[in-house]
C-alpha positions as YAML, in Angstrom:
chain: A
units: angstrom
residues:
- id: 1
  name: MET
  ca: [-6.25, 11.07, -20.40]
- id: 2
  name: THR
  ca: [-5.22, 7.82, -18.84]
- id: 3
  name: THR
  ca: [-7.96, 5.38, -18.38]
- id: 4
  name: PRO
  ca: [-8.41, 4.46, -14.84]
- id: 5
  name: PHE
  ca: [-6.78, 0.87, -13.72]
- id: 6
  name: GLY
  ca: [-6.72, -0.31, -10.14]
- id: 7
  name: VAL
  ca: [-4.44, -2.78, -8.46]
- id: 8
  name: TYR
  ca: [-5.71, -4.40, -5.07]
- id: 9
  name: ILE
  ca: [-3.09, -6.39, -2.87]
- id: 10
  name: HIS
  ca: [-4.62, -8.58, -0.42]
- id: 11
  name: ILE
  ca: [-2.47, -9.28, 2.96]
- id: 12
  name: PRO
  ca: [-4.44, -11.92, 4.82]
- id: 13
  name: PHE
  ca: [-2.85, -11.73, 8.30]
- id: 14
  name: CYS
  ca: [-4.27, -10.23, 11.45]
- id: 15
  name: SER
  ca: [-3.32, -10.39, 14.98]
- id: 16
  name: ARG
  ca: [-6.79, -11.53, 16.14]
- id: 17
  name: ARG
  ca: [-10.11, -12.07, 14.22]
- id: 18
  name: CYS
  ca: [-12.66, -9.45, 15.12]
- id: 19
  name: ASP
  ca: [-16.08, -11.21, 16.17]
- id: 20
  name: TYR
  ca: [-17.87, -9.52, 13.33]
- id: 21
  name: CYS
  ca: [-15.27, -10.27, 10.54]
- id: 22
  name: ALA
  ca: [-16.04, -12.86, 7.67]
- id: 23
  name: PHE
  ca: [-13.18, -11.53, 5.62]
- id: 24
  name: ALA
  ca: [-10.20, -14.03, 4.33]
- id: 25
  name: THR
  ca: [-7.97, -13.23, 7.20]
- id: 26
  name: TRP
  ca: [-6.07, -15.38, 9.54]
- id: 27
  name: SER
  ca: [-4.40, -15.06, 12.83]
- id: 28
  name: ASP
  ca: [-3.04, -18.39, 13.16]
- id: 29
  name: ARG
  ca: [-0.59, -18.36, 9.70]
- id: 30
  name: HIS
  ca: [2.02, -15.68, 10.48]
- id: 31
  name: HIS
  ca: [4.70, -18.34, 9.67]
- id: 32
  name: LEU
  ca: [3.62, -17.96, 6.06]
- id: 33
  name: GLN
  ca: [4.32, -14.19, 5.71]
- id: 34
  name: ASP
  ca: [7.54, -14.48, 4.01]
- id: 35
  name: ALA
  ca: [6.52, -17.24, 1.58]
- id: 36
  name: TYR
  ca: [3.27, -15.26, 0.97]
- id: 37
  name: LEU
  ca: [5.07, -12.04, 0.25]
- id: 38
  name: ASP
  ca: [7.47, -14.08, -2.09]
- id: 39
  name: ALA
  ca: [4.45, -15.50, -3.75]
- id: 40
  name: LEU
  ca: [3.02, -12.04, -4.14]
- id: 41
  name: THR
  ca: [6.34, -10.88, -5.80]
- id: 42
  name: VAL
  ca: [6.06, -13.38, -8.23]
- id: 43
  name: GLU
  ca: [2.39, -13.16, -9.18]
- id: 44
  name: ILE
  ca: [2.66, -9.41, -9.57]
- id: 45
  name: ALA
  ca: [5.99, -9.66, -11.85]
- id: 46
  name: ARG
  ca: [4.20, -12.26, -14.14]
- id: 47
  name: GLU
  ca: [0.95, -9.72, -14.66]
- id: 48
  name: VAL
  ca: [3.49, -6.72, -15.32]
- id: 49
  name: GLU
  ca: [5.64, -8.88, -17.94]
- id: 50
  name: GLN
  ca: [2.22, -9.93, -19.62]
- id: 51
  name: GLY
  ca: [1.26, -6.00, -20.27]
- id: 52
  name: MET
  ca: [-0.87, -5.26, -17.17]
- id: 53
  name: PRO
  ca: [-2.02, -1.58, -17.48]
- id: 54
  name: VAL
  ca: [-0.17, 0.92, -15.78]
- id: 55
  name: ALA
  ca: [-2.20, 1.79, -12.42]
- id: 56
  name: THR
  ca: [-3.84, 4.85, -11.40]
- id: 57
  name: SER
  ca: [-4.54, 3.61, -8.04]
- id: 58
  name: VAL
  ca: [-3.16, 1.06, -5.72]
- id: 59
  name: PHE
  ca: [-4.84, -0.25, -2.55]
- id: 60
  name: VAL
  ca: [-3.32, -2.60, -0.07]
- id: 61
  name: GLY
  ca: [-5.87, -4.18, 2.30]
- id: 62
  name: GLY
  ca: [-6.56, -7.17, 4.31]
- id: 63
  name: GLY
  ca: [-6.02, -8.32, 7.23]
- id: 64
  name: THR
  ca: [-3.59, -6.01, 8.61]
- id: 65
  name: PRO
  ca: [-1.06, -5.04, 5.92]
- id: 66
  name: SER
  ca: [0.88, -3.22, 8.68]
- id: 67
  name: LEU
  ca: [1.73, -6.74, 10.43]
- id: 68
  name: VAL
  ca: [4.02, -7.69, 7.56]
- id: 69
  name: ASP
  ca: [7.68, -6.27, 7.20]
- id: 70
  name: PRO
  ca: [7.26, -2.74, 6.09]
- id: 71
  name: ASP
  ca: [10.37, -2.85, 3.60]
- id: 72
  name: ARG
  ca: [9.18, -5.98, 2.00]
- id: 73
  name: LEU
  ca: [5.83, -4.58, 1.29]
- id: 74
  name: ALA
  ca: [7.25, -1.42, 0.28]
- id: 75
  name: GLN
  ca: [9.30, -3.46, -2.56]
- id: 76
  name: ILE
  ca: [5.96, -5.10, -3.68]
- id: 77
  name: VAL
  ca: [4.32, -1.84, -3.83]
- id: 78
  name: SER
  ca: [7.30, -0.49, -5.65]
- id: 79
  name: SER
  ca: [7.18, -3.12, -8.29]
- id: 80
  name: ILE
  ca: [3.68, -2.05, -9.60]
- id: 81
  name: PRO
  ca: [3.96, 0.41, -12.74]
- id: 82
  name: VAL
  ca: [2.02, 3.53, -11.78]
- id: 83
  name: THR
  ca: [1.07, 6.94, -13.34]
- id: 84
  name: ALA
  ca: [2.30, 10.18, -12.16]
- id: 85
  name: GLY
  ca: [0.22, 11.33, -9.06]
- id: 86
  name: ALA
  ca: [-1.22, 7.77, -8.65]
- id: 87
  name: GLU
  ca: [-3.24, 7.15, -5.42]
- id: 88
  name: ILE
  ca: [-1.47, 4.48, -3.22]
- id: 89
  name: THR
  ca: [-3.19, 3.51, -0.14]
- id: 90
  name: ILE
  ca: [-2.18, 1.07, 2.67]
- id: 91
  name: GLU
  ca: [-4.41, 0.02, 5.28]
- id: 92
  name: CYS
  ca: [-3.30, 0.02, 8.85]
- id: 93
  name: ASN
  ca: [-4.23, -0.96, 12.19]
- id: 94
  name: PRO
  ca: [-3.66, 2.03, 14.71]
- id: 95
  name: GLU
  ca: [-1.57, -0.35, 17.14]
- id: 96
  name: SER
  ca: [0.74, -1.68, 14.54]
- id: 97
  name: VAL
  ca: [2.02, 1.30, 12.70]
- id: 98
  name: THR
  ca: [5.39, 2.93, 13.71]
- id: 99
  name: ASP
  ca: [7.72, 5.49, 12.23]
- id: 100
  name: GLU
  ca: [9.63, 2.64, 10.43]
- id: 101
  name: HIS
  ca: [6.30, 1.63, 8.64]
- id: 102
  name: VAL
  ca: [5.54, 5.45, 7.45]
- id: 103
  name: ALA
  ca: [9.24, 5.67, 6.25]
- id: 104
  name: ALA
  ca: [9.17, 2.68, 4.10]
- id: 105
  name: TYR
  ca: [5.78, 3.14, 2.73]
- id: 106
  name: MET
  ca: [6.66, 6.88, 1.71]
- id: 107
  name: ALA
  ca: [9.74, 5.76, 0.08]
- id: 108
  name: ALA
  ca: [7.37, 3.28, -2.11]
- id: 109
  name: GLY
  ca: [5.21, 6.22, -3.14]
- id: 110
  name: VAL
  ca: [2.41, 5.83, -0.82]
- id: 111
  name: ASP
  ca: [0.41, 8.99, 0.01]
- id: 112
  name: ARG
  ca: [-2.53, 7.77, 1.73]
- id: 113
  name: LEU
  ca: [-2.84, 5.55, 4.98]
- id: 114
  name: SER
  ca: [-6.40, 4.18, 6.15]
- id: 115
  name: PHE
  ca: [-6.64, 3.56, 9.67]
- id: 116
  name: GLY
  ca: [-9.16, 0.84, 10.99]
- id: 117
  name: VAL
  ca: [-10.34, 3.17, 13.84]
- id: 118
  name: GLN
  ca: [-13.82, 1.83, 14.25]
- id: 119
  name: SER
  ca: [-14.70, 3.92, 17.43]
- id: 120
  name: LEU
  ca: [-13.03, 6.32, 19.64]
- id: 121
  name: SER
  ca: [-15.00, 5.03, 22.89]
- id: 122
  name: ALA
  ca: [-12.92, 2.62, 25.01]
- id: 123
  name: ASP
  ca: [-15.58, 0.36, 25.96]
- id: 124
  name: VAL
  ca: [-17.15, 0.09, 22.56]
- id: 125
  name: LEU
  ca: [-13.64, -0.87, 21.04]
- id: 126
  name: VAL
  ca: [-13.59, -3.81, 23.53]
- id: 127
  name: SER
  ca: [-17.07, -4.87, 22.69]
- id: 128
  name: LEU
  ca: [-16.00, -5.02, 19.05]
- id: 129
  name: GLY
  ca: [-12.92, -7.00, 20.05]
- id: 130
  name: ARG
  ca: [-10.30, -4.49, 18.76]
- id: 131
  name: ASP
  ca: [-6.78, -4.25, 20.12]
- id: 132
  name: HIS
  ca: [-6.22, -0.51, 20.25]
- id: 133
  name: ASN
  ca: [-7.57, 2.30, 22.40]
- id: 134
  name: PRO
  ca: [-8.41, 6.11, 21.64]
- id: 135
  name: ASP
  ca: [-4.97, 7.15, 22.58]
- id: 136
  name: THR
  ca: [-3.54, 4.64, 20.24]
- id: 137
  name: VAL
  ca: [-5.40, 6.27, 17.27]
- id: 138
  name: VAL
  ca: [-4.26, 9.79, 18.45]
- id: 139
  name: ARG
  ca: [-0.84, 8.38, 18.26]
- id: 140
  name: ALA
  ca: [-1.03, 6.64, 14.94]
- id: 141
  name: VAL
  ca: [-2.27, 9.69, 13.35]
- id: 142
  name: ALA
  ca: [0.45, 11.87, 14.70]
- id: 143
  name: ILE
  ca: [2.90, 9.42, 13.48]
- id: 144
  name: ALA
  ca: [1.49, 9.47, 9.85]
- id: 145
  name: ARG
  ca: [1.34, 13.29, 9.63]
- id: 146
  name: ALA
  ca: [4.92, 13.62, 11.15]
- id: 147
  name: GLY
  ca: [6.03, 11.07, 8.50]
- id: 148
  name: GLY
  ca: [4.72, 13.02, 5.61]
- id: 149
  name: ILE
  ca: [1.68, 11.21, 4.80]
- id: 150
  name: ARG
  ca: [-0.37, 13.48, 2.73]
- id: 151
  name: ARG
  ca: [-4.05, 11.96, 3.14]
- id: 152
  name: LEU
  ca: [-5.73, 9.97, 5.62]
- id: 153
  name: ASN
  ca: [-8.71, 7.99, 5.79]
- id: 154
  name: LEU
  ca: [-10.14, 6.88, 9.14]
- id: 155
  name: ASP
  ca: [-12.77, 3.83, 9.22]
- id: 156
  name: LEU
  ca: [-15.58, 3.79, 11.92]
- id: 157
  name: ILE
  ca: [-18.37, 0.90, 12.52]
- id: 158
  name: TYR
  ca: [-21.54, 1.84, 14.14]
- id: 159
  name: GLY
  ca: [-24.11, -0.20, 16.07]
- id: 160
  name: GLY
  ca: [-21.82, -2.37, 18.20]
- id: 161
  name: ALA
  ca: [-23.38, -4.10, 21.37]
- id: 162
  name: GLY
  ca: [-23.47, -1.45, 24.17]
- id: 163
  name: GLU
  ca: [-22.69, 1.57, 21.92]
- id: 164
  name: THR
  ca: [-24.89, 4.47, 23.06]
- id: 165
  name: ILE
  ca: [-25.98, 7.63, 20.87]
- id: 166
  name: ALA
  ca: [-23.49, 9.62, 23.19]
- id: 167
  name: ASP
  ca: [-20.67, 7.17, 22.54]
- id: 168
  name: TRP
  ca: [-21.10, 7.38, 18.83]
- id: 169
  name: GLN
  ca: [-21.31, 11.31, 18.93]
- id: 170
  name: HIS
  ca: [-18.24, 11.52, 20.94]
- id: 171
  name: THR
  ca: [-16.56, 9.06, 18.34]
- id: 172
  name: ILE
  ca: [-17.61, 11.58, 15.52]
- id: 173
  name: GLU
  ca: [-16.64, 14.68, 17.38]
- id: 174
  name: GLN
  ca: [-13.24, 13.35, 18.13]
- id: 175
  name: LEU
  ca: [-12.55, 12.05, 14.86]
- id: 176
  name: ILE
  ca: [-13.15, 15.56, 13.39]
- id: 177
  name: GLU
  ca: [-10.55, 16.83, 15.60]
- id: 178
  name: LEU
  ca: [-7.96, 14.50, 14.11]
- id: 179
  name: GLU
  ca: [-8.78, 16.33, 10.83]
- id: 180
  name: PRO
  ca: [-8.76, 13.28, 8.31]
- id: 181
  name: ASP
  ca: [-9.11, 13.99, 4.78]
- id: 182
  name: HIS
  ca: [-11.58, 11.21, 4.52]
- id: 183
  name: VAL
  ca: [-14.09, 9.01, 6.57]
- id: 184
  name: SER
  ca: [-15.61, 5.83, 6.11]
- id: 185
  name: ALA
  ca: [-18.60, 4.86, 8.38]
- id: 186
  name: TYR
  ca: [-20.18, 1.39, 8.17]
- id: 187
  name: ALA
  ca: [-23.04, -0.15, 9.82]
- id: 188
  name: LEU
  ca: [-22.10, -3.09, 11.49]
- id: 189
  name: THR
  ca: [-23.42, -6.06, 9.74]
- id: 190
  name: VAL
  ca: [-23.97, -9.73, 11.14]
- id: 191
  name: GLU
  ca: [-21.92, -12.17, 8.79]
- id: 192
  name: ALA
  ca: [-22.86, -16.04, 8.83]
- id: 193
  name: GLY
  ca: [-20.13, -18.11, 10.62]
- id: 194
  name: THR
  ca: [-18.84, -15.33, 12.96]
- id: 195
  name: PRO
  ca: [-19.11, -15.32, 16.80]
- id: 196
  name: LEU
  ca: [-21.47, -12.09, 16.41]
- id: 197
  name: ALA
  ca: [-23.99, -14.18, 14.29]
- id: 198
  name: ASP
  ca: [-23.85, -16.86, 17.05]
- id: 199
  name: ASP
  ca: [-24.96, -14.21, 19.75]
- id: 200
  name: PRO
  ca: [-28.31, -12.60, 18.78]
- id: 201
  name: SER
  ca: [-27.97, -10.35, 21.89]
- id: 202
  name: ARG
  ca: [-25.27, -8.42, 20.28]
- id: 203
  name: HIS
  ca: [-26.93, -7.88, 16.98]
- id: 204
  name: PRO
  ca: [-27.32, -4.35, 15.91]
- id: 205
  name: GLU
  ca: [-30.78, -2.52, 15.57]
- id: 206
  name: ASP
  ca: [-31.88, -0.92, 12.50]
- id: 207
  name: ASP
  ca: [-33.55, 2.13, 14.33]
- id: 208
  name: ASP
  ca: [-30.26, 2.69, 16.22]
- id: 209
  name: GLN
  ca: [-27.95, 2.23, 13.24]
- id: 210
  name: ALA
  ca: [-30.30, 4.90, 11.17]
- id: 211
  name: ASP
  ca: [-29.97, 7.29, 14.04]
- id: 212
  name: LYS
  ca: [-26.26, 7.10, 14.23]
- id: 213
  name: TYR
  ca: [-25.89, 7.41, 10.55]
- id: 214
  name: LEU
  ca: [-27.93, 10.60, 10.61]
- id: 215
  name: ILE
  ca: [-25.65, 11.88, 13.66]
- id: 216
  name: ALA
  ca: [-22.55, 11.19, 11.35]
- id: 217
  name: ASP
  ca: [-23.80, 12.76, 8.32]
- id: 218
  name: SER
  ca: [-24.79, 15.92, 10.22]
- id: 219
  name: LEU
  ca: [-21.72, 16.50, 12.05]
- id: 220
  name: LEU
  ca: [-19.43, 15.62, 9.24]
- id: 221
  name: ALA
  ca: [-21.30, 17.92, 6.87]
- id: 222
  name: SER
  ca: [-20.98, 20.73, 9.57]
- id: 223
  name: ALA
  ca: [-17.18, 20.01, 9.50]
- id: 224
  name: GLY
  ca: [-17.07, 20.39, 5.87]
- id: 225
  name: TYR
  ca: [-17.02, 16.76, 4.72]
- id: 226
  name: GLU
  ca: [-19.15, 15.92, 1.73]
- id: 227
  name: ASN
  ca: [-20.94, 12.56, 1.53]
- id: 228
  name: TYR
  ca: [-20.11, 11.21, -1.95]
- id: 229
  name: GLU
  ca: [-21.19, 7.68, -1.17]
- id: 230
  name: ILE
  ca: [-23.50, 6.27, 1.28]
- id: 231
  name: SER
  ca: [-20.77, 5.16, 3.55]
- id: 232
  name: ASN
  ca: [-18.12, 7.61, 2.59]
- id: 233
  name: TRP
  ca: [-17.51, 11.45, 3.26]
- id: 234
  name: ALA
  ca: [-14.30, 13.41, 2.25]
- id: 235
  name: ARG
  ca: [-13.15, 16.94, 2.09]
- id: 236
  name: PRO
  ca: [-13.53, 18.16, -1.36]
- id: 237
  name: GLY
  ca: [-10.89, 16.73, -3.62]
- id: 238
  name: GLN
  ca: [-10.03, 14.20, -1.11]
- id: 239
  name: GLU
  ca: [-12.55, 11.19, -2.49]
- id: 240
  name: CYS
  ca: [-10.70, 7.83, -2.66]
- id: 241
  name: ALA
  ca: [-10.04, 7.19, -6.56]
- id: 242
  name: HIS
  ca: [-9.69, 3.54, -5.96]
- id: 243
  name: ASN
  ca: [-13.01, 3.21, -4.45]
- id: 244
  name: LEU
  ca: [-14.62, 5.40, -7.21]
- id: 245
  name: LEU
  ca: [-12.90, 2.94, -9.88]
- id: 246
  name: TYR
  ca: [-15.04, 0.17, -8.31]
- id: 247
  name: TRP
  ca: [-18.21, 2.28, -8.12]
- id: 248
  name: ARG
  ca: [-17.78, 3.19, -11.63]
- id: 249
  name: GLN
  ca: [-17.29, -0.43, -12.91]
- id: 250
  name: GLY
  ca: [-13.50, 0.19, -13.83]
- id: 251
  name: ASN
  ca: [-11.10, -2.50, -14.46]
- id: 252
  name: TYR
  ca: [-8.68, -3.69, -11.76]
- id: 253
  name: ARG
  ca: [-6.25, -6.69, -10.94]
- id: 254
  name: GLY
  ca: [-6.50, -8.30, -7.47]
- id: 255
  name: PHE
  ca: [-3.05, -10.01, -6.37]
- id: 256
  name: GLY
  ca: [-3.05, -12.49, -3.24]
- id: 257
  name: CYS
  ca: [-5.44, -15.08, -2.05]
- id: 258
  name: ALA
  ca: [-9.19, -14.15, -2.26]
- id: 259
  name: ALA
  ca: [-8.22, -11.05, -4.16]
- id: 260
  name: HIS
  ca: [-10.79, -10.18, -6.99]
- id: 261
  name: SER
  ca: [-10.29, -8.70, -10.46]
- id: 262
  name: HIS
  ca: [-12.57, -7.25, -13.06]
- id: 263
  name: GLN
  ca: [-11.82, -6.72, -16.90]
- id: 264
  name: ASP
  ca: [-14.75, -5.55, -18.90]
- id: 265
  name: GLY
  ca: [-17.54, -7.43, -17.54]
- id: 266
  name: ARG
  ca: [-15.42, -10.49, -16.73]
- id: 267
  name: ARG
  ca: [-14.79, -10.97, -12.84]
- id: 268
  name: TRP
  ca: [-12.58, -13.46, -11.37]
- id: 269
  name: TRP
  ca: [-11.18, -14.42, -7.86]
- id: 270
  name: ASN
  ca: [-8.19, -16.03, -6.36]
- id: 271
  name: VAL
  ca: [-8.28, -19.12, -4.14]
- id: 272
  name: ARG
  ca: [-9.07, -18.25, -0.66]
- id: 273
  name: THR
  ca: [-6.42, -19.54, 1.80]
- id: 274
  name: PRO
  ca: [-2.75, -18.30, 1.58]
- id: 275
  name: ASP
  ca: [-1.43, -21.89, 1.85]
- id: 276
  name: ARG
  ca: [-3.05, -22.88, -1.24]
- id: 277
  name: TYR
  ca: [-2.16, -19.38, -2.79]
- id: 278
  name: ILE
  ca: [1.49, -20.00, -1.91]
- id: 279
  name: ASP
  ca: [1.73, -23.51, -3.41]
- id: 280
  name: LEU
  ca: [-0.05, -22.45, -6.57]
- id: 281
  name: VAL
  ca: [2.40, -19.81, -7.40]
- id: 282
  name: ALA
  ca: [5.39, -21.98, -6.40]
- id: 283
  name: GLY
  ca: [4.05, -24.46, -9.02]
- id: 284
  name: ASP
  ca: [3.52, -22.04, -11.71]
- id: 285
  name: GLU
  ca: [-0.12, -22.77, -11.69]
- id: 286
  name: SER
  ca: [-3.04, -20.50, -12.02]
- id: 287
  name: VAL
  ca: [-4.42, -18.97, -8.85]
- id: 288
  name: GLU
  ca: [-7.71, -18.24, -10.03]
- id: 289
  name: ALA
  ca: [-10.58, -20.24, -8.15]
- id: 290
  name: SER
  ca: [-13.57, -19.33, -10.33]
- id: 291
  name: ALA
  ca: [-15.01, -16.49, -12.60]
- id: 292
  name: GLU
  ca: [-18.28, -15.19, -14.06]
- id: 293
  name: ASP
  ca: [-18.87, -13.09, -17.32]
- id: 294
  name: LEU
  ca: [-21.76, -10.24, -16.78]
- id: 295
  name: ASP
  ca: [-24.22, -10.22, -19.96]
- id: 296
  name: PRO
  ca: [-24.73, -6.58, -21.07]
- id: 297
  name: ASP
  ca: [-27.78, -6.20, -19.41]
- id: 298
  name: ARG
  ca: [-26.70, -7.39, -15.97]
- id: 299
  name: ARG
  ca: [-23.77, -5.13, -16.09]
- id: 300
  name: ARG
  ca: [-25.87, -2.22, -16.99]
- id: 301
  name: VAL
  ca: [-28.16, -2.84, -14.13]
- id: 302
  name: GLU
  ca: [-25.33, -3.32, -11.63]
- id: 303
  name: GLY
  ca: [-23.71, -0.01, -12.95]
- id: 304
  name: LEU
  ca: [-26.86, 1.79, -11.97]
- id: 305
  name: GLN
  ca: [-27.01, 0.05, -8.53]
- id: 306
  name: LEU
  ca: [-23.46, 1.16, -7.86]
- id: 307
  name: SER
  ca: [-24.12, 4.57, -9.26]
- id: 308
  name: LEU
  ca: [-27.15, 5.21, -7.34]
- id: 309
  name: ARG
  ca: [-24.88, 4.86, -4.09]
- id: 310
  name: THR
  ca: [-23.07, 7.87, -5.10]
- id: 311
  name: ARG
  ca: [-23.73, 11.42, -5.50]
- id: 312
  name: GLU
  ca: [-23.42, 11.28, -9.24]
- id: 313
  name: GLY
  ca: [-26.67, 9.48, -9.16]
- id: 314
  name: VAL
  ca: [-28.52, 7.81, -11.97]
- id: 315
  name: PRO
  ca: [-30.32, 9.17, -15.15]
- id: 316
  name: ARG
  ca: [-33.93, 10.06, -14.54]
- id: 317
  name: ARG
  ca: [-35.03, 7.45, -17.07]
- id: 318
  name: SER
  ca: [-33.76, 4.36, -14.82]
- id: 319
  name: LEU
  ca: [-36.94, 4.83, -12.75]
- id: 320
  name: SER
  ca: [-40.45, 5.06, -14.11]
- id: 321
  name: GLU
  ca: [-42.34, 8.23, -13.71]
- id: 322
  name: SER
  ca: [-44.83, 6.17, -11.32]
- id: 323
  name: ASP
  ca: [-41.92, 5.02, -9.15]
- id: 324
  name: ILE
  ca: [-40.55, 8.43, -8.90]
- id: 325
  name: GLY
  ca: [-43.53, 9.51, -7.52]
- id: 326
  name: LEU
  ca: [-43.70, 6.73, -5.22]
- id: 327
  name: LEU
  ca: [-40.46, 7.23, -3.91]
- id: 328
  name: ASP
  ca: [-40.71, 10.84, -3.71]
- id: 329
  name: SER
  ca: [-38.97, 11.54, -0.09]
- id: 330
  name: LEU
  ca: [-36.05, 9.01, -0.97]
- id: 331
  name: ILE
  ca: [-34.67, 10.68, -3.94]
- id: 332
  name: VAL
  ca: [-34.09, 14.10, -5.27]
- id: 333
  name: VAL
  ca: [-34.79, 14.90, -8.98]
- id: 334
  name: ALA
  ca: [-32.47, 17.58, -10.46]
- id: 335
  name: GLY
  ca: [-33.21, 17.79, -14.20]
- id: 336
  name: ASP
  ca: [-32.21, 14.56, -15.74]
- id: 337
  name: THR
  ca: [-30.70, 13.04, -12.80]
- id: 338
  name: ILE
  ca: [-31.93, 11.41, -9.72]
- id: 339
  name: THR
  ca: [-29.82, 11.02, -6.44]
- id: 340
  name: LEU
  ca: [-30.79, 9.75, -3.09]
- id: 341
  name: SER
  ca: [-31.87, 12.05, -0.45]
- id: 342
  name: THR
  ca: [-30.66, 11.52, 3.06]
- id: 343
  name: GLU
  ca: [-33.50, 9.51, 3.95]
- id: 344
  name: GLY
  ca: [-33.01, 7.61, 0.84]
- id: 345
  name: ARG
  ca: [-29.34, 6.57, 1.75]
- id: 346
  name: LEU
  ca: [-30.98, 4.67, 4.77]
- id: 347
  name: LEU
  ca: [-33.37, 2.85, 2.36]
- id: 348
  name: ALA
  ca: [-31.13, 2.69, -0.86]
- id: 349
  name: ASN
  ca: [-32.41, -0.85, -1.62]
- id: 350
  name: GLU
  ca: [-36.00, 0.12, -1.93]
- id: 351
  name: VAL
  ca: [-34.83, 2.45, -4.54]
- id: 352
  name: ALA
  ca: [-32.32, 0.04, -6.23]
- id: 353
  name: VAL
  ca: [-34.76, -2.83, -6.70]
- id: 354
  name: ARG
  ca: [-36.83, -0.38, -9.24]
- id: 355
  name: LEU
  ca: [-34.12, 0.53, -11.14]
- id: 356
  name: ARG
  ca: [-34.53, -0.61, -14.93]
...
């Protein structure tokens, strides 16, 4: 059996930066797109020549990958050696995907698209600073299906300013009608240095987000989706292999500015800006910005913290018997395995800090 190995490709360009976003993305450097794709091509070729493992999953994220030339991106994806049946995902914004995008991606072996939907309420999309509307999402899903994409993920964010319980329930109900294979729903978080952080009146409320999480979990479960990680639901067999690799501490290579990599306990990450990344690749210099080596105990604890978030859970011995009693309503004990209860998913950190 092939050992899982992932490849991540970062595309840092966006049409605009959302008020809550702290990712390494830029809306004013589109003039660098060609040079950036050239640099990606070179960086990947170097790693392949040096014997990079064959990938079992590839994920192209950003930023907005669907903003760059689809044929060029397809060429880059095609240059990565992959196993038969490898999962290959590209993130897209609903407003920027076209028939041409899907055709190019399909030709490169892409079998999964992930759309940044965030909400299916027009007012909430405006409050989040998104450029699309609900009709755009319906259109994008139709384009992907008509083009032959077999697997589809829809990303959501809940807790935005002005979003009512009714808005959120409507979003989940409408999303289910679109029949995605996979759903990711993330609580809006306040990141330092963002416009959202500078406006306390728009900050999300914990109780409101907890209520919305429970609504999503209930509606998705009723529609046949299984929660396999705190923020992720999938139809049986449609779990994201690339995300599972991260949660299981697998090895992966990240390409592009700000991309992270991991190999057997060593983590490293590339320089943050596309300008610097392009210059370093052109000068045949390392693009690594910094790195850290995890000692065995830290790696073990991080592995438990990640596994706790999933339906796989952790061994019973990971918690003391006294903590098991104390955390009774937050966990489910089944034989030698402990998983989070639905309530526990809302308070996962309360459990995680007690892992041993």
